[in-house]
C-alpha positions as CSV (number, residue, x, y, z in Angstrom):
1,X,-13.4,1.6,-15.8
2,X,-9.8,1.3,-14.7
3,X,-8.5,3.7,-12.2
4,X,-5.2,3.4,-10.4
5,X,-4.5,5.6,-7.4
6,X,-1.4,6.0,-5.2
7,X,-1.8,7.7,-1.9
8,X,1.4,8.6,-0.1
9,X,2.5,10.8,2.8
10,X,4.1,10.7,6.2
11,X,3.1,8.7,9.3
12,X,-0.4,9.5,10.6
13,X,-1.0,12.0,7.7
14,X,-4.5,10.6,6.9
15,X,-3.5,8.2,4.1
16,X,-5.6,5.2,5.1
17,X,-8.6,7.3,6.0
18,X,-8.5,9.0,2.6
19,X,-8.1,5.7,0.8
20,X,-11.2,4.3,2.6
21,X,-13.2,7.4,1.9
22,X,-12.2,7.2,-1.8
23,X,-13.1,3.4,-1.9
24,X,-16.5,4.1,-0.2
25,X,-17.4,6.7,-2.8
26,X,-16.9,4.1,-5.6
27,X,-19.8,2.3,-4.1
28,X,-18.6,-1.2,-4.7
29,X,-17.8,-4.0,-2.4
30,X,-14.1,-3.5,-1.8
31,X,-11.3,-5.9,-1.2
32,X,-8.9,-4.6,1.4
33,X,-5.4,-6.2,1.2
34,X,-3.6,-5.7,4.5
35,X,0.1,-6.2,4.5
36,X,0.9,-5.7,8.2
37,X,2.1,-8.7,10.3
38,X,0.8,-8.8,13.8
39,X,4.2,-8.9,15.4
40,X,3.4,-7.4,18.8
41,X,0.4,-6.3,20.9
42,X,0.5,-2.7,19.6
43,X,0.3,-3.8,16.0
44,X,-2.4,-6.4,16.7
45,X,-4.4,-3.6,18.4
46,X,-3.9,-1.3,15.4
47,X,-5.0,-4.1,13.0
48,X,-8.2,-4.7,15.0
49,X,-9.0,-1.0,15.2
50,X,-8.5,-0.7,11.4
51,X,-10.8,-3.7,10.8
52,X,-13.5,-2.0,12.8
53,X,-13.1,1.3,11.0
54,X,-13.5,-0.5,7.6
55,X,-16.7,-2.1,8.6
56,X,-18.6,-4.8,6.6
57,X,-18.4,-3.2,3.2
58,X,-14.7,-4.2,3.0
59,X,-13.6,-7.8,2.6
60,X,-10.2,-8.0,4.3
61,X,-7.4,-10.4,3.4
62,X,-4.0,-10.3,5.0
63,X,-1.1,-10.9,2.7
64,X,2.3,-9.7,3.9
65,X,4.4,-11.1,1.0
66,X,2.5,-12.3,-2.1
67,X,0.8,-9.1,-3.1
68,X,0.6,-9.8,-6.8
69,X,-1.0,-13.2,-6.1
70,X,-3.6,-11.6,-3.8
71,X,-4.4,-9.0,-6.4
72,X,-4.7,-11.6,-9.2
73,X,-7.2,-13.5,-7.2
74,X,-9.4,-10.4,-6.5
75,X,-12.8,-10.7,-8.0
76,X,-13.8,-7.3,-6.8
77,X,-14.0,-4.2,-8.9
78,X,-12.2,-2.2,-6.2
79,X,-9.0,-3.1,-4.2
80,X,-7.3,-1.1,-1.5
81,X,-3.7,-2.1,-0.6
82,X,-2.5,-0.8,2.7
83,X,0.4,-0.5,2.8
84,X,3.4,-0.8,0.5
85,X,5.7,0.4,3.3
86,X,5.0,-2.6,5.5
87,X,4.9,-5.0,2.5
88,X,8.4,-3.9,1.4
89,X,9.7,-4.2,5.0
90,X,8.3,-7.8,5.1
91,X,10.1,-8.5,1.8
92,X,13.4,-7.1,3.1
93,X,13.4,-9.3,6.2
94,X,12.0,-12.5,4.7
95,X,13.3,-12.8,1.2
96,X,16.7,-12.8,-0.5
97,X,17.3,-9.8,-2.9
98,X,16.4,-11.6,-6.1
99,X,13.1,-12.9,-4.8
100,X,12.3,-9.5,-3.3
101,X,12.9,-7.9,-6.8
102,X,10.7,-10.5,-8.4
103,X,7.8,-9.9,-5.9
104,X,8.1,-6.1,-6.6
105,X,8.2,-6.6,-10.4
106,X,5.2,-9.0,-10.3
107,X,3.2,-6.6,-8.2
108,X,3.8,-3.7,-10.5
109,X,2.9,-5.7,-13.5
110,X,-0.2,-7.2,-11.8
111,X,-1.3,-3.7,-10.7
112,X,-0.8,-2.3,-14.2
113,X,-3.1,-5.0,-15.6
114,X,-5.7,-4.9,-12.9
115,X,-9.2,-4.2,-14.4
116,X,-11.0,-2.0,-12.0
117,X,-10.1,0.4,-9.3
118,X,-6.9,0.0,-7.3
119,X,-6.0,2.3,-4.4
120,X,-2.5,1.8,-3.1
121,X,-1.2,3.4,0.2
122,X,2.5,4.0,0.9
123,X,4.7,6.2,2.9
124,X,7.2,8.9,2.1
125,X,10.3,8.0,4.1
126,X,13.0,9.9,2.3
127,X,12.2,13.4,3.6
128,X,14.0,13.0,6.9
129,X,17.6,12.5,7.8
130,X,19.7,9.9,6.1
131,X,19.7,6.8,8.3
132,X,23.0,5.9,9.9
133,X,22.8,2.1,9.2
134,X,23.1,0.6,5.8
135,X,19.9,-1.5,5.9
136,X,17.8,1.5,6.7
137,X,19.4,3.5,3.9
138,X,18.8,0.6,1.4
139,X,15.1,0.3,2.6
140,X,14.5,4.1,2.3
141,X,16.0,4.1,-1.2
142,X,14.1,1.1,-2.4
143,X,10.8,2.3,-1.0
144,X,11.4,5.6,-2.9
145,X,12.0,3.6,-6.1
146,X,9.0,1.4,-5.6
147,X,6.8,4.4,-5.0
148,X,8.1,5.9,-8.3
149,X,7.2,2.7,-10.2
150,X,3.7,2.6,-8.7
151,X,3.2,6.3,-9.4
152,X,4.2,5.8,-13.0
153,X,1.3,3.3,-13.6
154,X,-1.3,5.4,-11.7
155,X,-3.9,7.8,-13.2
156,X,-3.9,9.7,-9.9
157,X,-1.3,10.3,-7.2
158,X,-2.1,12.1,-3.9
159,X,0.2,13.4,-1.2
160,X,-1.4,13.6,2.3
161,X,-0.1,16.3,4.6
162,X,-1.8,16.9,7.9
163,X,-5.0,15.1,6.7
164,X,-5.2,17.3,3.6
165,X,-4.9,15.5,0.2
166,X,-2.8,17.3,-2.4
167,X,-3.3,15.9,-5.9
168,X,0.0,15.5,-7.7
169,X,-1.1,13.7,-10.8
């Protein structure tokens, strides 16, 4: 009954839509863990639009930092996490390195032990140019490593390109 899925791809590639479709097919009441912080009007509008798209079959909680704790408290058979990219960004700007590493480790371990279905959404940010500033390079590299760790515990990994899911694992 355990199924761990990673959905990755570029910006606006259809990752979130695919994750929601997959969760709906599982037919269970789904916990949706949103990691975005409503930092400006554009993001707030996007958050509201996404809430409407999910509808009432999804129970949404917003957790920008303590992802492992949110997942541990889940009583649902299915959990969608959207997205790792913003979560890691939050960790970068709000926590010192050692605490960031602990949050990542705790999340990977909690996801590994999760009994049920977990669908995790992330971005591929390493296919473009190498950023000119050090912080952006560190973030890009760390997201690549986090995605690898998540993929290693997943039964299925999908890459979304132009709205088309390609199964990698």
